[in-house]
N, C-alpha and C positions, 0 to 999 in steps of 0.2 A: 438678494436683501432686502424683506417685504416694504411695497408700495406703497397698499392699501394702509390707514389707519386701525382698521379693523385687524391686514394681520399682522402691525406691528401689536396688536396688546394680546392674539394669539400666540405668539411669537412669547412675549414674555407671560403667558396665563401659565404655556406647554414651560416654560423652564422653572416656577417654580413647584408645577405639577413632580416637574423628574427633584425637583428638590427633596422634595414631601414621600412620593414614593422611593429614592431610594433612603432614609433614612425611616425608614419603617419597618426596609428589607434589610440594614447593617440591625436595628432592632434586634428582627422576628432573629435574625445568626446570630446575633450576641445572646439570644432568653436559652435555645437553640441547645448553647455550645458547656451555658453557667446549671441548662438542668438535665443536660446529660453528665454531668462531670459533679454531678453530685453524690453527699451520700445519705446516704436514711433517713436521719435529721431534718436536712431542707428541702428533704424532695417531695416534700405536697404544696410546700412555697413557691417553690421553683416552678413545677407543674400548671397550680394555680396563674402564677403568671409570664405559662411559657403560656397558657390556653388564653387568656384574655387577652395577649397580644398579636394571638393571632387570628381570632375574633374578629378586632377591632377591625387592623388588616382584608381583611375577607367581606367586612365591613362596611368599608370603602374602598372595594372594586381593586388592592392592592392583588391581595393573592385572586384565586380564584373559591367557589368553595366547596372543590375536590381536589384539590392543592392543599387547600386547610384544614380540610379531617387530614389528609395523611397523615399531616405535619403533631393533628393529635392524637393520634396514633402511634405514632411512631413515638410521642415524650412516656407514653404513657405503658407502651412497652420497654421501656426502658427503666 
C-alpha cells in the first residue's frame, strides 16, 4: 500500500484510467464484431462508427497510431 498522499492519489488515478481504457477496448471489440458481420446495407454505417471509435481511442492514447491504422484497414477490407 502507498504511504505518501501523492502515491495514494496516483493509485486512485491509475484505477480510473484503467477502467476508462478497458471500456474503450471493449467498445472497440464490440464495434469490430458488428462491422465484421453486417451486410451491405448497414456496412457504411458500421464502418463509419468503427472508424470514429478507433480514431478516438488512438487520440486518447489507448491504441497506438499504427494499430489504429491496421484496424481501420481490416474494417475496410471486409
